[in-house]
Every structure is written in C-alpha cells, then in structure tokens.
PARONU-962143 format. One line per field, with one value per residue (C-alpha): residue number from 1; residue in one letter; chain; x, y, z. Coordinates in steps of 0.2 Angstrom, whole numbers, plus 5000, padded with zeros to 4 digits. Example, Ala and Ser with C-alpha at 12.3 -4.5 7.8 and 13.67 -1.06 7.14 Angstrom:
2
n: [1, 2] $
res: [A, S] $
chain: [A, A] $
px: [5062, 5068] $
py: [4978, 4995] $
pz: [5039, 5036] $
This chain:
149
n: [1, 2, 3, 4, 5, 6, 7, 8, 9, 10, 11, 12, 13, 14, 15, 16, 17, 18, 19, 20, 21, 22, 23, 24, 25, 26, 27, 28, 29, 30, 31, 32, 33, 34, 35, 36, 37, 38, 39, 40, 41, 42, 43, 44, 45, 46, 47, 48, 49, 50, 51, 52, 53, 54, 55, 56, 57, 58, 59, 60, 61, 62, 63, 64, 65, 66, 67, 68, 69, 70, 71, 72, 73, 74, 75, 76, 77, 78, 79, 80, 81, 82, 83, 84, 85, 86, 87, 88, 89, 90, 91, 92, 93, 94, 95, 96, 97, 98, 99, 100, 101, 102, 103, 104, 105, 106, 107, 108, 109, 110, 111, 112, 113, 114, 115, 116, 117, 118, 119, 120, 121, 122, 123, 124, 125, 126, 127, 128, 129, 130, 131, 132, 133, 134, 135, 136, 137, 138, 139, 140, 141, 142, 143, 144, 145, 146, 147, 148, 149] $
res: [X, X, X, X, X, X, X, X, X, X, X, X, X, X, X, X, X, X, X, X, X, X, X, X, X, X, X, X, X, X, X, X, X, X, X, X, X, X, X, X, X, X, X, X, X, X, X, X, X, X, X, X, X, X, X, X, X, X, X, X, X, X, X, X, X, X, X, X, X, X, X, X, X, X, X, X, X, X, X, X, X, X, X, X, X, X, X, X, X, X, X, X, X, X, X, X, X, X, X, X, X, X, X, X, X, X, X, X, X, X, X, X, X, X, X, X, X, X, X, X, X, X, X, X, X, X, X, X, X, X, X, X, X, X, X, X, X, X, X, X, X, X, X, X, X, X, X, X, X] $
chain: [A, A, A, A, A, A, A, A, A, A, A, A, A, A, A, A, A, A, A, A, A, A, A, A, A, A, A, A, A, A, A, A, A, A, A, A, A, A, A, A, A, A, A, A, A, A, A, A, A, A, A, A, A, A, A, A, A, A, A, A, A, A, A, A, A, A, A, A, A, A, A, A, A, A, A, A, A, A, A, A, A, A, A, A, A, A, A, A, A, A, A, A, A, A, A, A, A, A, A, A, A, A, A, A, A, A, A, A, A, A, A, A, A, A, A, A, A, A, A, A, A, A, A, A, A, A, A, A, A, A, A, A, A, A, A, A, A, A, A, A, A, A, A, A, A, A, A, A, A] $
px: [5003, 4996, 5009, 5004, 5016, 5017, 5012, 5021, 5016, 5023, 5021, 5040, 5043, 5033, 5046, 5043, 5051, 5057, 5075, 5079, 5083, 5074, 5069, 5051, 5052, 5058, 5044, 5031, 5037, 5037, 5019, 5013, 5022, 5013, 4996, 4998, 5002, 4987, 4976, 4981, 4984, 4970, 4957, 4959, 4959, 4967, 4979, 4978, 4990, 5002, 5007, 4997, 5000, 4990, 4999, 5003, 4990, 4994, 4984, 4993, 4984, 4970, 4962, 4947, 4936, 4923, 4914, 4920, 4935, 4944, 4955, 4966, 4976, 4990, 4996, 5011, 5015, 5023, 5011, 5012, 5009, 4997, 4986, 4982, 4984, 4965, 4962, 4976, 4966, 4957, 4946, 4960, 4968, 4951, 4948, 4965, 4961, 4943, 4952, 4964, 4950, 4940, 4955, 4958, 4940, 4939, 4954, 4946, 4937, 4924, 4919, 4915, 4898, 4904, 4919, 4925, 4938, 4947, 4961, 4975, 4983, 5000, 5005, 5024, 5030, 5047, 5053, 5050, 5035, 5020, 5002, 4989, 4972, 4960, 4945, 4934, 4921, 4927, 4916, 4925, 4911, 4894, 4880, 4874, 4891, 4890, 4905, 4894, 4895] $
py: [5053, 5060, 5069, 5084, 5088, 5106, 5107, 5118, 5124, 5110, 5119, 5119, 5102, 5091, 5083, 5082, 5065, 5050, 5046, 5030, 5016, 5024, 5014, 5009, 5022, 5036, 5030, 5032, 5049, 5055, 5048, 5057, 5074, 5073, 5069, 5083, 5095, 5089, 5091, 5109, 5115, 5106, 5102, 5117, 5106, 5113, 5100, 5097, 5083, 5071, 5054, 5055, 5040, 5032, 5016, 5006, 5014, 5029, 5040, 5047, 5064, 5072, 5087, 5098, 5105, 5116, 5107, 5090, 5081, 5070, 5055, 5051, 5035, 5037, 5022, 5024, 5010, 5007, 5012, 4994, 4986, 4971, 4978, 4997, 5007, 5009, 4991, 4987, 4995, 4979, 4974, 4971, 4988, 4997, 4989, 4997, 5013, 5014, 5011, 5025, 5037, 5033, 5036, 5053, 5058, 5053, 5064, 5080, 5092, 5097, 5082, 5085, 5082, 5075, 5064, 5056, 5044, 5046, 5036, 5044, 5032, 5038, 5028, 5030, 5028, 5021, 5039, 5043, 5054, 5051, 5053, 5056, 5047, 5053, 5042, 5053, 5046, 5028, 5017, 5015, 5018, 5011, 5023, 5024, 5029, 5045, 5054, 5064, 5057] $
pz: [5062, 5046, 5034, 5023, 5009, 5003, 4985, 4973, 4956, 4945, 4928, 4926, 4934, 4922, 4911, 4892, 4890, 4900, 4899, 4890, 4902, 4917, 4932, 4937, 4951, 4938, 4926, 4941, 4946, 4927, 4926, 4942, 4937, 4920, 4928, 4940, 4927, 4917, 4931, 4934, 4916, 4906, 4919, 4931, 4947, 4963, 4969, 4988, 4990, 4981, 4987, 5003, 5014, 5028, 5035, 5020, 5008, 4996, 4986, 4971, 4969, 4978, 4970, 4971, 4958, 4965, 4979, 4973, 4981, 4968, 4972, 4957, 4954, 4941, 4931, 4920, 4907, 4891, 4876, 4870, 4887, 4886, 4900, 4900, 4916, 4917, 4917, 4929, 4943, 4947, 4961, 4974, 4970, 4971, 4989, 4994, 4986, 4995, 5012, 5008, 5002, 5018, 5029, 5021, 5022, 5040, 5045, 5038, 5049, 5036, 5025, 5007, 5001, 4985, 4981, 4965, 4959, 4943, 4934, 4924, 4912, 4906, 4890, 4887, 4870, 4866, 4862, 4881, 4877, 4888, 4883, 4896, 4896, 4909, 4915, 4926, 4939, 4939, 4950, 4967, 4980, 4980, 4975, 4993, 5000, 5009, 5018, 5030, 5047] $
C-alpha cells in the first residue's frame, strides 16, 4: 500500500537553529526541514512528497521543476565531519535510492519524461546553524535509462 502525505507550506516550520544536544532523529528532521524550505524558497521547486516510503526504502523529498521530476536525498552532518554529506551517498546507498525512485515512478499513472537526482548536504555548525549545499543532477541512473514504459 502506498502512502501519500499532505504537504503544507513549510516557510514557518523551518527552524533557524538546532538545539544543543539534539538526537540523530532531530538532526535529520532539522536537515530535511531546512532542505525543503530551500527547495521552495530559493529554487522554486514544487514539493510533491516528503519521506515517501516503499517497503524498506525511503525518498526524503520529491519535487517538480517544470516537466522534471526531482528526487532529493538530504544529508545532515556536523560541519567538521570527516566525510561530507555529499560523499556519504556511496554506491550502496545509490542502489537503494535507484530502487526507491523506480518504485515511485512505476506507481505513477503518467510517467515523467525527465527525472533528476539531487543531494542536499546540510552542514551543521556547533552553534546549531545549518548551511545548505545543493548538488544538482548527481549521477544515479545510466544515461540510457528511460522512465517511459
């Protein structure tokens, strides 16, 4: 069974700072809220879904920019982490994301002509302030992949 979550405008929900001593789940939620706000405010994307799940896979944010369907993976990490959020999306994680993206596309009645995969890396400073780094069009699918049936 596929679940769809209503999306509310999140302009007022995006927190400015992460509270000290926050848990991993709170850090992840903070990062996703910041990324979603960035997608709407700065990039002008229309958010279709957040935290879309299929079996054990999850897509953090699904957006649309004109005719392009955009899947976004959000990574929130400490600003001084050894591995950045972008580089933490390794081959194994890309395989899981590819499977989830295909599941989402397959359940659509009208499949998009163009899809894209982005990574948003949230670097969280010790003060609790997050900085957004957006990496557009990250290689996830082969150049010959088509979502048309």
